[in-house]
C-alpha positions in Angstrom: -1.9 -117.8 -4.9 0.8 -119.7 -4.2 4.2 -118.1 -3.2 7.8 -119.0 -3.2 10.7 -118.1 -1.2 11.9 -114.3 -1.2 8.2 -113.0 -2.8 8.5 -114.9 -6.1 5.9 -115.7 -8.0 4.9 -119.3 -8.4 4.7 -120.1 -12.2 2.0 -122.7 -11.6 -0.4 -120.6 -9.9 -3.9 -120.1 -10.6 -4.1 -117.4 -13.7 -7.6 -117.1 -12.5 -6.7 -115.8 -9.4 -7.6 -111.8 -9.9 -4.6 -111.2 -7.1 -2.3 -113.1 -9.0 -3.2 -111.4 -12.1 -2.6 -108.0 -10.9 0.9 -108.9 -9.8 1.9 -110.4 -12.7 0.5 -107.5 -14.6 2.7 -104.9 -12.1 5.5 -107.1 -12.7 5.3 -107.1 -16.5 5.3 -103.2 -16.1 8.3 -103.4 -13.5 10.4 -105.2 -16.1 9.3 -103.4 -19.1 10.3 -100.0 -17.6 13.4 -101.1 -17.2 13.6 -102.6 -20.6 12.8 -99.3 -22.1 15.5 -97.5 -20.4 18.2 -99.8 -21.2 17.7 -99.9 -24.7 16.9 -96.1 -24.7 20.5 -95.7 -23.7 21.6 -97.8 -26.7 19.6 -96.4 -29.3 20.8 -92.7 -28.7 24.1 -93.9 -30.0 22.5 -94.9 -33.5 19.9 -91.5 -33.8 22.6 -89.3 -32.9 25.5 -90.4 -34.9 24.7 -88.3 -37.5 25.6 -85.1 -35.2 28.7 -86.7 -33.1 30.4 -88.7 -35.6 32.9 -85.5 -36.9 33.3 -84.7 -33.2 35.0 -88.4 -32.8 36.0 -88.7 -36.3 36.7 -85.8 -37.9 38.6 -86.9 -41.1 36.8 -87.5 -44.4 33.1 -87.3 -46.1 29.9 -88.1 -44.2 29.9 -91.9 -45.4 33.5 -92.2 -44.1 32.5 -90.7 -40.8 29.5 -92.9 -40.4 31.3 -95.9 -41.5 33.5 -95.5 -38.5 30.9 -94.9 -36.0 28.8 -97.9 -37.2 32.0 -100.0 -36.6 32.1 -98.7 -32.7 28.3 -99.6 -32.8 29.0 -103.3 -34.1 31.6 -103.8 -31.5 29.1 -102.7 -28.9 27.1 -105.8 -30.1 29.9 -107.9 -30.0 30.2 -107.4 -26.2 26.7 -109.2 -26.4 27.4 -112.4 -26.2 29.4 -111.9 -22.9 27.1 -110.1 -21.4 24.0 -112.9 -22.4 26.6 -115.7 -20.7 27.9 -113.1 -17.9 24.0 -112.0 -16.6 22.4 -115.5 -18.3 24.6 -117.5 -15.5 23.5 -114.6 -12.9 19.6 -115.3 -13.9 19.7 -118.6 -13.7 21.5 -119.2 -10.1 21.3 -116.3 -8.4 17.8 -115.0 -9.7 16.3 -112.8 -12.6 15.8 -109.7 -10.5 19.5 -109.5 -9.7 20.4 -109.9 -13.3 18.3 -106.9 -14.4 19.3 -104.8 -11.6 23.1 -105.1 -12.4 22.5 -104.8 -16.1 20.4 -101.5 -15.8 23.2 -100.2 -13.6 25.8 -100.8 -15.9 23.7 -99.2 -18.7 23.3 -96.0 -16.4 27.4 -95.4 -16.0 27.7 -96.3 -19.8 25.4 -93.6 -20.8 26.6 -91.3 -18.4 30.5 -91.9 -19.5 29.5 -91.2 -23.3 27.7 -87.6 -22.1 30.6 -86.5 -20.7 33.5 -88.0 -23.2 35.8 -85.4 -24.8 36.2 -84.9 -28.4 39.1 -85.5 -30.8 39.7 -81.6 -30.9 40.8 -82.2 -27.0 42.4 -85.4 -26.3 43.0 -86.7 -30.2 42.7 -90.4 -30.7 41.8 -91.2 -27.4 38.3 -89.9 -27.6 37.6 -92.7 -30.2 38.9 -95.1 -27.8 37.1 -93.9 -24.9 33.6 -93.9 -27.2 34.4 -97.2 -27.6 34.9 -98.4 -24.2 31.7 -97.2 -23.4 30.1 -98.5 -26.4 31.3 -102.1 -25.0 30.4 -101.5 -21.2 26.8 -100.6 -22.7 27.2 -103.7 -25.3 27.5 -105.7 -22.0 24.8 -104.6 -20.4 22.5 -104.8 -23.3 23.5 -108.3 -23.8 22.5 -109.5 -20.5 19.2 -107.1 -20.7 17.5 -109.2 -23.1 17.9 -112.8 -22.2 17.1 -112.4 -18.7 13.9 -109.8 -19.4 12.9 -112.2 -21.9 12.8 -115.1 -19.5 11.2 -113.0 -16.8 8.3 -111.6 -19.0 7.6 -115.4 -20.5 7.7 -117.1 -16.9 5.4 -114.4 -15.1 3.1 -114.3 -18.0 -0.6 -115.6 -17.7 -1.0 -118.9 -19.3 -2.6 -118.8 -22.5 -1.7 -115.4 -23.0 1.9 -115.4 -22.8 2.7 -114.3 -26.4 0.7 -111.5 -25.7 2.1 -110.4 -22.5 6.0 -111.3 -23.7 5.3 -109.0 -26.8 5.8 -106.1 -24.1 9.6 -106.7 -24.2 9.4 -105.5 -27.7 7.0 -103.1 -26.8 9.2 -101.4 -24.8 12.4 -102.1 -26.5 11.1 -100.2 -30.0 10.1 -97.7 -27.1 13.5 -97.3 -26.2 14.2 -96.5 -29.8 10.9 -94.2 -30.4 12.0 -92.0 -27.2 15.5 -91.9 -28.4 13.8 -90.2 -31.9 11.5 -88.1 -29.9 14.5 -86.5 -27.7 16.1 -86.3 -31.5 13.3 -84.5 -33.2 12.6 -82.3 -29.6 16.4 -81.5 -30.2 16.4 -80.5 -33.6 13.1 -78.4 -33.1 14.9 -76.1 -30.5 18.5 -76.0 -31.5 20.5 -75.6 -35.0 22.2 -78.1 -36.7 25.4 -76.6 -35.5 24.4 -76.4 -31.8 23.7 -80.2 -31.8 27.1 -81.0 -33.4 28.8 -79.0 -31.0 27.3 -79.9 -27.9 23.6 -81.0 -28.2 23.7 -84.7 -28.9 25.3 -84.7 -25.7 22.2 -84.0 -24.0 20.1 -87.5 -24.6 23.1 -89.6 -22.9 22.3 -87.5 -19.8 18.8 -87.7 -19.7 19.4 -91.7 -20.4 21.6 -91.6 -17.1 18.8 -90.1 -14.9 16.0 -92.3 -16.2 18.3 -95.4 -15.7 17.8 -94.5 -11.5 14.4 -94.6 -12.3 14.3 -98.1 -13.9 16.6 -99.0 -10.9 14.0 -98.1 -8.6 11.4 -100.1 -10.0 13.2 -103.4 -10.8 14.3 -103.5 -7.1 10.6 -104.4 -6.2 10.3 -106.9 -8.6 8.8 -110.3 -7.6 11.4 -113.1 -8.4 10.3 -116.1 -10.7 13.5 -118.4 -10.2 12.5 -121.2 -8.3 15.3 -122.8 -6.0 17.0 -125.9 -7.3 20.6 -127.3 -8.7 22.6 -124.0 -8.5 25.7 -125.8 -8.9 24.5 -126.6 -12.8 22.1 -124.0 -13.4 23.4 -121.6 -16.2 26.7 -123.4 -17.2 27.8 -124.8 -20.4 27.6 -128.2 -19.9 23.5 -128.1 -18.9 23.2 -125.7 -21.7 24.8 -128.4 -24.2 22.2 -130.9 -23.6 19.7 -128.3 -25.4 22.2 -127.8 -28.6 19.7 -128.7 -31.3 17.5 -126.0 -29.7 20.4 -123.6 -29.5 21.2 -123.9 -33.2 17.4 -123.4 -34.2 17.1 -120.1 -32.1 20.5 -119.1 -33.6 19.3 -119.5 -36.9 16.0 -117.7 -36.8 17.6 -115.2 -34.5 20.1 -114.2 -37.2 17.5 -113.3 -40.2 15.2 -111.7 -37.5 17.9 -109.2 -36.0 19.3 -108.4 -39.3 15.7 -107.3 -40.9 15.2 -105.6 -37.6 18.2 -103.3 -37.7 17.8 -102.7 -41.2 14.4 -101.5 -40.8 15.0 -99.5 -37.9 18.4 -98.1 -36.9 20.2 -98.1 -40.2 17.0 -97.1 -42.0 17.3 -93.0 -40.6 20.6 -92.8 -42.4 19.4 -95.1 -45.5 16.9 -92.3 -46.1 19.1 -89.6 -45.7 22.5 -91.0 -47.2 21.1 -92.6 -50.4 17.5 -91.5 -50.8 18.7 -87.6 -50.1 15.9 -86.8 -47.8 16.5 -84.0 -45.3 17.9 -85.1 -41.6 14.9 -83.8 -39.9 12.2 -85.2 -42.8 14.2 -88.6 -42.0 13.8 -88.6 -38.1 10.2 -87.5 -38.1 9.4 -90.2 -40.7 11.1 -92.9 -38.2 9.5 -91.5 -35.1 6.2 -92.1 -36.4 7.1 -95.4 -37.7 8.4 -96.2 -34.5 5.3 -95.1 -33.0 3.3 -97.5 -35.1 5.6 -100.6 -34.9 5.3 -100.5 -31.0 1.8 -99.9 -30.8 1.1 -103.2 -33.2 3.5 -105.7 -30.8 0.6 -106.9 -29.1 -1.6 -107.6 -31.8 1.1 -109.9 -33.4 1.9 -111.4 -29.9 -1.6 -112.1 -29.0 -2.3 -113.5 -32.4 0.5 -116.3 -32.0 -1.5 -117.3 -28.8 -4.1 -118.1 -31.9 -2.1 -119.2 -34.3 1.2 -120.9 -32.6 4.5 -119.3 -32.3 5.2 -121.8 -35.2 3.2 -120.1 -37.8 4.1 -117.0 -36.5 7.9 -117.6 -37.2 6.9 -119.3 -41.0 4.9 -116.0 -41.8 7.7 -113.8 -40.9 10.4 -114.9 -42.7 8.5 -116.5 -45.5 6.8 -112.8 -46.6 10.0 -111.2 -45.0 12.0 -112.9 -48.0 9.6 -111.4 -50.5 9.6 -108.2 -49.3 13.2 -106.9 -48.8 14.7 -106.2 -52.5 11.7 -104.5 -53.5 10.7 -102.3 -50.4 14.5 -101.2 -49.9 14.9 -100.5 -53.9 12.0 -98.3 -53.8 13.0 -96.5 -50.9 16.4 -96.0 -52.2 14.7 -93.1 -54.8 11.8 -92.0 -52.9 12.3 -88.3 -51.2 8.3 -88.4 -50.6 8.0 -88.9 -46.5 4.3 -90.1 -46.6 5.5 -93.0 -49.3 8.2 -94.1 -47.1 6.4 -94.1 -44.2 4.2 -96.3 -45.6 6.5 -98.3 -46.9 8.7 -99.0 -44.0 5.4 -99.4 -42.1 4.5 -102.5 -44.3 8.2 -103.8 -43.8 8.0 -103.7 -40.1 4.2 -104.9 -40.0 5.8 -108.5 -41.4 9.2 -108.2 -39.1 6.3 -107.9 -36.3 5.4 -111.7 -36.7 8.7 -112.2 -35.5 9.3 -109.1 -32.6 5.9 -109.9 -31.3 7.1 -112.8 -29.8 10.9 -112.9 -29.9 11.2 -113.5 -26.2 8.7 -116.1 -25.6 9.5 -117.9 -29.0 12.9 -118.5 -27.5 12.0 -118.9 -23.6 9.9 -122.1 -24.5 12.6 -123.9 -25.8 14.9 -123.8 -22.7 14.2 -125.4 -19.2 14.1 -123.5 -15.8 17.7 -124.1 -15.2 19.3 -122.7 -18.4 16.6 -120.3 -19.9 18.2 -117.0 -18.9 21.4 -118.4 -20.6 19.8 -119.8 -23.6 17.8 -117.2 -24.7 20.4 -114.6 -23.8 23.4 -116.3 -25.3 22.0 -117.6 -28.3 20.1 -114.0 -28.9 23.6 -112.2 -28.4 25.5 -114.4 -30.4 23.2 -113.8 -33.6 22.5 -110.2 -32.7 26.0 -109.6 -32.6 27.1 -111.0 -35.9 24.2 -110.2 -38.2 21.9 -107.5 -36.0 24.9 -105.6 -34.9 26.9 -105.4 -38.2 23.7 -104.5 -40.5 24.6 -100.9 -40.4 28.5 -101.2 -40.6 27.9 -104.0 -44.2 25.2 -101.9 -45.6 27.6 -98.9 -45.6 30.4 -100.6 -46.8 28.4 -102.0 -50.1 27.4 -98.5 -50.4 30.8 -97.1 -50.1 32.1 -100.1 -52.6 29.1 -99.0 -55.1 27.3 -102.3 -54.4 24.5 -101.2 -52.4 21.9 -103.3 -53.9 23.9 -106.4 -52.9 22.8 -105.7 -49.4 19.4 -106.2 -49.9 20.1 -109.7 -51.0 22.1 -110.3 -48.1 19.2 -109.6 -46.1 17.1 -111.7 -47.8 18.9 -115.0 -47.9 19.5 -114.6 -44.0 15.3 -114.9 -43.9 15.7 -117.7 -46.1 17.8 -119.4 -43.3 15.5 -118.1 -41.1 12.5 -119.9 -42.8 14.3 -122.9 -42.7 14.8 -122.9 -38.9 11.1 -121.8 -38.7 9.9 -125.0 -40.3 12.4 -127.0 -38.0 11.5 -125.5 -35.1 9.1 -127.7 -32.4 5.8 -126.5 -32.0 5.8 -124.7 -28.6 2.2 -125.6 -27.6 3.0 -129.3 -28.0 6.8 -129.6 -27.4 7.6 -126.2 -24.9 8.7 -126.0 -21.7 6.6 -123.5 -20.2 2.9 -124.9 -21.2 3.9 -127.9 -24.0 3.3 -131.4 -22.7 6.2 -133.1 -24.6 9.7 -131.8 -24.6 11.7 -129.7 -27.1 14.1 -132.4 -27.3 11.9 -135.3 -28.8 10.6 -132.9 -31.3 13.9 -132.4 -32.7 14.7 -136.2 -32.7 16.5 -137.1 -29.3 15.4 -139.7 -27.1 13.1 -138.6 -24.4 14.2 -138.0 -21.3 17.7 -136.9 -22.3 16.9 -132.8 -21.4 16.5 -133.8 -17.9 19.2 -136.2 -17.5 
């Protein structure tokens, strides 16, 4: 097994070497653990908003309060492009490991800050301002987390099985959501609704801060995949601009992917309560089981992409997605049966899994090493902030104006754009920077060799 400086894993190592295989698997486990903690911290806000919204926004009905907390949730997303740029640059110039360690430290601090925040009754309008600042810090952290961890896991994965191994990024991302949902269900079983509203909502944020310390320890021992090179140009906008066509393709299909993902996950709990009229505890239990199934099926779709190709996965995802959103969301809006809700949401997320199972690797393959963390992180963060982060806010706004059904068509249109982008995107098996023989630029119509200028 070949090893670079500072214990880095050689990307061209013999994949059949047993020691190399074990080393790569342990690297996937280590990076995945930190990823899980990052997303747990981030999603605690979404799942516990039903309880802490009155503490920061005491005026108005339930929809108005949720609309205001959703606005802050969206602002956290708007920090992601800054995080994608900052941590992408660190990842490309210094190393993937350093970037991941700093991001999990920042998330730990943001989660702890939310846990100790004073409420509106104590400090007035300063309370929502402090909540906003804490979410901005978390948004900055998670904006950098996605690109660097996706890059790291794609690079460390075994050739020929990159889709399978890279799928564990979303296993742990969804695992973070699931853990937040499990903590909610547990607290709902031991505390009354009044106790959760009064102080219980703080508990999950303290848990997240503690878990982040464990993640920090695991990430410090990770092997590095970033090789030496031209640090002056690595991670710069100038170097990334040479790949602007690939960047635009990623932006387009990530927009639909992010919007549909957040519609069927973080917003769905509120949709079941606020529109379908399902009890909060029932909605929480439904989403917990849904997320468990969703998490477990990610490797299946990642492995499928190793067989049929990432392009085929993306076409299936966006094409089927366009057909499913309106009927599924319309049905769920009038359904109070938790079993039927579980079945329909799971069906929707199974389609979305064609994308989420390969979300990281399908982006990483389109960018060379010197701008991979920046290209993956920034393109994802921009699309995610604009469409994923605003999903809840836009959905609640349409509901507040009496046009809730329009939101379903909005998601469908964005999936249509993702479908076009999936048709345009190069086939990474042929034109990809990890395994392809040709270049992405050649597939997109540029002159050969320009990407390496």
